[in-house]
N, C-alpha and C positions, 0 to 999 in steps of 0.2 A: 211247465204245466202244460196237458194236454188233456184232451177229453174221453173219456172213457164210452164207448159204444155202449156200453150195457146199463151206463148210470142213465136211471128213468127220470131225471130233471125235469120237471115241465118248464115253458118256453121261457116265463120272465124268469126263472134263476139261470136259467141256460144264458140269457140273453145279457143278464148281471154280469157272469160270469165272465163272458166277452169284452163285457166292456173293463172288468178291472185288471184284464190281463193285458188288455190296450192300455189301461192308464202306467201299467207296470212296465211297458214295452215288450212283452211277452207275446211277441204279434203270432208267433207259432201256436201258441194256445188260444191267442182271440180268433184265429182264422179258421182252429177247429172249432171251438165254440161256437162260433159265429154259424157255420155248416151245420152243426148241430141243432142249432135253431131253427134255420130253416126247413132241416128236416122235420123238425115238430110243427111247424106252420110256413107252411109255402107261401104264404099272401102276405107275412109280415114283411111289407118293404124296407121300413126301417133296418132289419137284419141286412138284406142285399144292397143299401146303402153304407151299412159300417162295414161288412164284411170287405167291400169294395175299398173303402179307406184304409181299413188293417193290410191289403195286399199292396197298395201303394207305398205304405209304411212299408213294406216287406221287400220293396223293388220289384213289385209285380203288377207292372200299372197295366200292361196288356191284357190280363187276366180280370182288373176291375172295371176296365172299359167294355171288355166282352159280357162281365156280368150285367154289368149296368145297361146294355145296350139289348141283351135279351130280356131285362127286366120291362123295359120300355117299349118295347115291341105291342106289349099289352096292356097299356096306357091308354088307347084312343083317342077321348076327347078331355081325358084327365090329364094328358102330356106333361100343359104347364104346370099343373098342382105337384103332381109327382117332381117334374124337375126342381118345381121350389124347394121338397121335402129336400132333397137330395142336396140341393145348393146351403141348407140349414144345417145338416149333417158336415159338410166340407168346411165350412168358415167357422162352425163349432169346434171342431178338431182344430183347425189353424188356430185358431185362438189360444185352443191350450197347448199346443205344440211351440207357439212362438218363444216364450221364453226359456223351453229347454232344447230347441232344436230348431234354430231359425230355418235352414236347410230344407224341412221336412215340410212346415208351415209355407214355406215358398212353394213346395211340388201342390199339397192342397189349394193353395188360390190357385196355382195355375190350371188347373182341375177347374176351379170354381169360375174362372174366365173363360174356358171354354164352353161350359154349359152358358153362364151370359155375359159376353162378352159386352151387351151393353150396359150393365148395370154400372154405373158410374163409381159406387162405392168399393166393389167385388173390386174393379178394377185399380183401384187407388189401394186397396189393400193386397191389392197384387203387386203393385210397385214400392210398396212399403216392404213387405216381405221378402222382394228381390234385393233391395237395399241391405237390408240386413243380412240377407245370407251371403250377402256379395256376387249375385250371382243375376246381376244386369249386364243382360248383353248389349253392344251397341247399336243394334236395331229395335230394341225393345220399346222404348219409348215414341217411337215412330210409330211401330206395329200396332200400340195399343193408342193410337191416335191422344198423346197426353194433352198436346197442345188445343186440342178440340175441349178435351175437358176442360181444360183451366179457364178457357174463355166464357164456359156455359155455366157463366152466375145464375142462370135460371133453375139447373137443375144439381148444381152443387155449391155450397156455403161457402164464402170466404174463409171462415176460419177453419173449415175442414180441408179446403185446398191448401190455406197458408201453411200448414205444419209441413205436408208433403213437399211442397216446393220449397220450404227450407230444408228438408232432410235431401231435395234433389241437388240444391247447392253446395252443401256440405260435404255429399259422399259421392255424387255425380257431375261433377261442375265441368269435367272434360266431355261430356256424352254431346255428340254433334245437334241431338235435336234440344240441348237445353235452350240456346238462344229463341229459338221459336215460340218455346214454353215460356221465357219470360216476360217476350213482346205480348204474347197474348195475356199474361197475368197482369202486366201493368195496363192491360188495354180496358179491363173489366171495369164497366160503369158502375158496380158498387164496390173499387178499392177506395176506402177510408185514407183520408191523408193519417190516420195514426199507424193503419197497416203499410201504407208507403212509406213511413218515416221505419216502421220495421225489417221490412223485406228488400228497401233499397241496400243499406249499406251490407248485408249478406249478398247482394247479386256484386255489389261492388270487391267484397271480399273474393267473392268466389273467381270473380275474372283474374283478380291480381294474382290469387294462389296459384290459379291455372298456370300462367306464365313465370311466376319467382319460382313455387316448389315443385311444380311438376313438370316445368321446364318444355311448356307447350305453348311456345308465342305465337304461332298461329290461330288455334284454338281459342287463348287469351285475348287475342284483338277482336274476334268474332262476339266473344260476349261483355267485353269492354265497350263496344260498341253499342251493345244494346241498354248498357249502364249510361253511355253519352247521350243516347235518344232520352232517357229519362231526366238526367242533371247533365246539360250540356257543357258546367263551367266545372265539373269537378276536376278539382286540378292533381288529387291523388291518382286518379284515374289517366288524366292526359297524361301526367309526366310520364308515370308507369310502361305508358303504352308507346312512347316513345322510343322505349328500350326495348320492347317486345318487337317493333318494326326495325328497328335496328340489327337486334338478333336474328331475325328471318331475312335480312339484307334487302329489307326495302329502304333504301337509304333517303329519296327522295319524300318518302310518305314520312320518314322517322322527320326529315327537316321539317314538315308542314304542321306536323302534329305538335312540334316543340314551339312552333311559332303559335299555334292555338292556344299553348300553355301558358304561355308568355300572357298573351290575351286576356286568360282567365285569373291570372294571377291578381291577386286583392292588396297583396302588402309587397315589399323592397325587396325581401328574403325570398319569395316564390319567385318573385320577377327575374333575380338575380341568377335563382336555380335553373329556371327555363332557360336563360339565355343560354347558360352553361350545358343545358341539355342539345341546346341548338349547336353549339360549340362542337361538343364529341360528334355530333352525328354527321356534321360538315366536314371535319378530322377521319372520319372513320370513311367517308368515302373514298379519301386518296387525291381528291380532283378539284375540289374546289375551295382553292388557298385564300384567295383575296377574300371571299365571304367568311373564311372562318377568322382571319386576322381582324378584320371589321369587330365579328362577335368579340372576340376575345378581348379587345379594347373596350368593348360596353361592359364587358362583362366585369373587368378590373374598375372601371369606374362606380357600376353599380355596386357591387360586393362591397369596396370601400364606403360608399355611402352608407347601405345597411350598416354595417359595421361601426360605423362612427356613431350611427343612432345609438347603439348601445342597448337594443334590446333585451330585455329578462322576462319576458312572458310568450317566448317560443315555444310552440309544441316539440315533440318529440324528433316527429318529421324534420318540421324547420330547421331544428338544430342541426342536424344531420344535412342540409339541405345546405347551408351557410359551410360546413366543412368541407362536403365534398365539391363544392361548384369550384374549387380551385386545382380539382383532378390534373384537366389537363393544359395547365400553362407552361410545363416543362417542354410542350410537345413544339411549342411556339419558337419560345427565344433560350437562350443559353444566357438567364439572368438569372442567379439564384440572388443577388444582393439585392434586386428588386423583387421579385415573385414571394421567396421566401417568407418575408415577412408579412406579408399579404395573408400565407398560408397562416403563419403563427396568429395574427391576429382575427380570422377566422376559425381557428382552433381552439384559442381562449374563451370566445365566446359561445362557441357550440357547449365546449363545456361547464361555463357555467350554468347554462339554462339546461345541460342534461344531468347536472347533480343536483340542481334546483327538483326536478321533476322526479331525481330517486332519493333523494336525500334520506330516507330512512336505511335504504341499502345500503348508500356511502357511508354513514355514520357505523352501520353493522361491520362492514368490511374493514373500516378502520379500525375500530375496536379488535377485530380480530388478529391485523397487523401487528398491535401491541405483543398481542401474546404471543403471536410468533417471532416477535425479536427476540431470541434467546439462541445461545449457538447450540448446535447440533449436537444432542448426544451421541455418545458410540455406537455406530449400529445405525442410526437416524441418517436418511438420505436426502439429500436437496433434491425436492420439486420443480420439475421445469416445464411447463404447459407450454403447448404449441396451439395457438387460435389461429384459423384460416378455412377459407371457403376452397382453398385449391392444393389439400392433400388428397388428391386424385388425379388423373390423366389431364395437367396440366403443368406448362414450364414451370412453376414453381413446387409441385407434384416431384417433378422429375430430378431437380433438383435438391432438394430437401430431405432426400432420404438419405444421405450419408450418414449425417448425428444420429438419425435412429437407427443405423446399421450397428455403429461404431462404440454409441456412448457406454460408458462404465457401468451397470448394473451394480456393482458392490456401493458405487458414490452417488448415482442419481436414480430417479425416478422419471422420466417421460412419459407427460400424459399428452395425448392429442385430443383437441376439442374441431370437430369437423363441421362446418358449418353449412348447412342446406344440404345433408349428405345425400349421397347418389347411390341408389342400389346397382350392386352389378358390378361396379368401377373397379377393376384388378388393383389399380395402385392404391386407392383408399384402403382396400382391404388389406395391401401390405403395411400401409401404418397400422394401421387396427391390429395387427398381429405382431406387429414390432414394437407398440407405445406398452408401460407398463400399464397403462388403464385409458382405454379409446372410448371416446361420447360421440355419437354419430348426432347431432343435434341439428335442431331447424332453425328459425331465424328470430325467434325472442330473446332479445339482448337480456332482458333480467333475468329468465331461467338458464340460458347458458352461463353469465356470472356469477349467479347460486350455485350452480353446479362447481366453477371451478373453485369459487369460496370454501364450499363443501368439501374440497379434495384437498384444501390447505395446500394450494399450488404456491410457492415461494417465489420463483420468476416467470413470470408469463412474458411470451415471445408471441409479436402479431405478424404474420407474415404477406398482411394484404393492404395493410394502411389503408389509404383515400379509396383503393379499389374495388372495396366490400363496404358499407355504411353500417353493417350489423356487427364488422368487427371493431369498427370506431366507435360504435354505441356500448359495446363490453367493456372496452379499454377505457373511456371515459368514466366508467363507473370505479375504475381501479380494483377487481375482487383480487388483485394479487399486490401483495408489499414492493415488488418491483418488477415493474416493465419495459420492454423493451418492443423496439423495431428492427424487423431482419430480413433482408431479402426481397421480399415481393415488390418493394416499391421504394418511393423516397418516404421522407419521415413525415408525418400526420401533422406534427407542432402541437398535438396534444399537450396539454401542462401534466397530465398523470400518466405519461410518457416518459423513463428518466433516463434511458440511453437509446442511443440508433447506432447499431450495430454495421461497422465499415470498417476499412482500413486504411494504409498510408497514402494508396494511389488513388482510391475512388473520390476520395473528398479532398481538395487542395486544403493548403495549412491554415486559410483563412475561414474554413467554412465555418465555425465555431461561431464565427460574429454574428452568421445569420438562421441559425440552427436555434430553437427553444431547447430541445432537447441535447443532453451530452453526449457527443460523439465519442464513441467508443472502439479505437481502432484496434482490428486483431494486429497481432504481429508479423502476420504476413497474407494471406489473401482473405476477405470477407465472405469467399463461396469457392468451393472445390468439388471437383468430383471423381470418383475413379474411372469414369467412362460412360458410353454410350450405347443402348443395345441398338444394333443396327440390321435393317431387313435385306431384302435383293432389289438393286436396283429396276428400276422400269423406265427410265428416263435416257435416251440415248442420244445422240448426236445425229442420227440416222432419221432420225423422227422429227426432227425440227426444221419448218420449211420444206419449200417444194421439193428440194433436191437434198437438204440435210445440211449439217454444218461439215467444212472439210476437217480432216483430222488433224491438220496442222493449225489452223485458227486457233484464236485465244478468246475463252470465252469466259465474259466475267456474270457474276451473277448476284442477284440483290433481293433478298428474302423478308419484308418485313409487313405489318399490317398498316392500312390506308393512314392512320395517326401520324407515323413516322414519316411520310412521305412530301414533301413542299416543292414547289418550282426551284429551287435555289440548287437541293442537293441532287434534284433530277437532273439540271443543269450540268451539273459538275460531273456526273457519272455519265453524260452524254457525249460531256466532253474529253472525256479518257477514252470515250470509245471511238472518238473522233482522230484522237491521237495515236490509234492503233488501227493501221488500215488492215480490213479484213475482219477484224472481231466483233463478237454476238454480244448481245446483254440479254439474259433471262431474267426476268420479273416476276416475281411471284409473292403473293402475299393476302391476308383477309382484307380487303375494300370493295368498293363498285369498279367490277374489271372494266366496264367501259368507261369511267371514270378515269380511272387511272391509264389505262390506254391512251385515251384523248389527250392527258396531261404529258403523256410521253412523245407522242406523236408530233403533236405540236412543238416541244421545242426541240428536238429531232427535226424537223422542218427547219426551223428558225437556224440551226446549228447546222444546214444540210448533211445531214446523216441518213443514211438511206434508211427507209423504214424496215425492212427486210431483214436487216441486222438485229431488231429486237423480236423476242419471243416472249409471250406472255402465257403462263404458265397457271393451271387449274393445281387446288389442291389436291394433295395424296390422301391415300386412305391414311395411312397409318405414318405415326411419326418414325417409326424403323423405316419407312419407306423414304419417306423424305431426307433422313438422314444418308440413306444409300446411295439417293440421286446427286447430292451434293458432290459425288465422285466426277461429274461431268464438268463441273467447273475449274478453269486454273487459277481465278483471283475472284474473290467475294469483295464487293463493294457496301461499305455501311451505310448508315444515315446519320444525319446531323438536324438538329440539336440533339435530339433522342437515339443514342444508339442502340443497337443490337446488345441482348445480354445471353439470353440461352442459344441466339440464332450463331451469337460469338464464340460461344462454348462449342457448338458441333460444328462450325467452321474449323477452330484451332484443333479440335479433335481429331478432325479428318485429315490433318495437315495441309490445309488449303490456305494461302497469302491471303491476307486481309488489309484491305485499306480504309482508315478510320480516320474522321476529323473529329479529335479530341476540344473540350470543353473545360467549362467551371463547374457544373453542376453535376449531380450524382449521375442521373441518366445519360449525362456525355461524356462520361468517361469509363463507362465499363469495360468496353471495346481496349481503350488506352492500357489501363491498368491489366487486361488480360491480357496484352502481348507482352507488356512489361514482366509479367509474371513469368512467361513462358520464355524470357529473354531475346524476342525479335523485337527490334528498332522498324525494321522495315514496315512500311504501311502506316505511321504514326504520324498526321500530319496534325498542324496547330493554325494551320490556314485553309482558307480555299484553294490558294495557288498551290499548295506544298499537298492538297487531297489529288487536283490533277496529275500532279509532277509524280508520285509517288504511283498513281493507278497506271499511267503509261509507260513507266518507269518498267513496273513491273511484267506489263504484257508486252514487253520489246525485251528485255533482257532474259532470257531461258535461264543461265546459269543462276541469276539471284532468285528467280523462282525456286530453284531447287535447294539451292540456299535455304531460303526460310522454310519450305518444306520438310529438309532435315532437321533444320532446329528443329522444326515441329516435333516431328517423332521421336529426337532425342530429350527434349521437355519431358516426355511421359515419362523417363526415371527418376527427374529429378524437382519436378516444378512443383511448389506446392498448390498449384489451380489443378493438379489430377491427384493429389493426395486427401481423401475423404476421410481419412482415418486423423493426420495430422490436423486436419481442422477441427474434427472433433475434438482433439484434446485442446486446441487453442480457446473452443468454445465454453469447453468444460472449464478451465481455467478461467475464463470471463467470468463464468456463472458464480464460481468460486468467489473473485475478488468483490462482484457486483454485491454477493450476500453479505460479505465481510463488512464493507462499507456501509448495507443499510443494519448493520448490527452497531455498527460505530456512530449510526446517527448523520451519516453523512450523504444519506439517499432518500 
């Protein structure tokens, strides 16, 4: 539509046609009609205001500003009135555009703000428009002085502000200005108890979501501290901020926050969980072992007392707290006969409470399972679901790939349920591309369980166990008729999990005596890979120490998280070093760097091992770089009672001899099992003395090292540890037999 100069319409009709064109997004026609109207009545300001609006919507903002400026030059003392007219026109059109084009409404509100920056209602309308159009920039809230507006109860009604504040919490929780805005909001003298009770829970949710879902631990801590200024004893906020401090490697603050959570606990379940948090933080430092041992003893006692009380009124969070409180016990001792029964009891109590809270869902899933209990028709495939927070750039994500690569798509459908999905993670996308169907989930266990049930998954595999509470919550609801734990961690003990997938080596013969789940032993190895991607080395002997490490010196290497280090294993590693003159030890792993250094140096001094033979390494940029840097090591020294798993596979794939101390628990037998799988006996110790002896012998005996390296290279051709396709066939056979047992009523 366009105006015809010969069309002699009167001004009112021309203006009406311009407005109709604007309403139908005919911006060119609207501009032409407005210009024609102005020719008819050069004094009609409304035509100028609306022409400028049409120009803005047509991305001709400079023309609009020039037009308005030229009109305002003639305003004189009427400037304020004329600006008010323009403001009304902008706001009217912004309101109309809001439902249709949020980005256009935002542009118009921005111009309105420039005209009246001190008008509170206009500014809040701009905030709302920016949120809706996803155009809020990092500095906008500061620039618009929103904290001062929030605090100005004389100029801004509480209900008007409350609506905007809730939108900020929901959509802009990571904005750096939000903590100050929150403080101003809760400091308002007109804040009623009712409004406080409405706003505070949303503030707490925003803080926790920022850390959990958005993975912004530092920002979450700042916002959570505002919440704790308002409700200092909010247990959920306190316990989550423990993890945020730990994630940001502020270990001492994490420990102190855990103590504060313990003080705020109002029942024995929460108190035990707070102790477990403190224990996790102490272990993560890698250097506060005596405190960790004391905390572990206290945890076992407190948790056992809480379970003995047999509470049946736990919230969902409390039930998960009972279950996940046992997570760290395996790091402290190799006594599964003592610790697994406590894990099983905690899991049973958690299960009872979680099932009661979600009774309708549980009943609905059970009924569906009965309908699924029929043999597959010809052409129907067995549906296998994989539930994990770790199907991404993570140890589990690297190791679980091979079944997804090789599974028989004529007989099976693999479903991936990615918890707390990460945008842009390449490994996560790898799984999405290879699964029959993939769901990028959040952290709502009920929604995730419903999705699994809707997909009619036959066998659900949990890869995370006690390391991820959301996964535990999903498994407790039993959305699939057969459920298993595999790969990521020791079994959770949940009664809804039918099988724990292992092999003949990773668990001793008597393990079934203390596992609640049925142990399903694969015929070869519970884990296998085809290899690892490797980068270019960035670590060289010449770069270590003042003069570098001599080419003929023996280099030992230990790479584990702080949780796996303790004074006993550090002492054994340094005794190995003392037994091989001129040797060096490289220490690497996520922990409190200073605490780990202090722990090693103190024991080195006690054993008269020169400090300059110890080298403490930082993290590499990528997994591929880390694996390439393993080439610097002659021998890798494992940890105990919690061995390496991914790190052991990386070591053996690189052809480097390994010294490990084997035990009884799953996490203390990984390295032993993997060495046996590749046919290597050298380096397997069953006592502290054997650990030191193997370390010294491998360091002194070059021919033995060469023999082990040759065995490791040869193992690539025949070992089940390097046969991802073979592992997949073993898993497929296991799945089919599990399903047959279910159909026979044996599961």
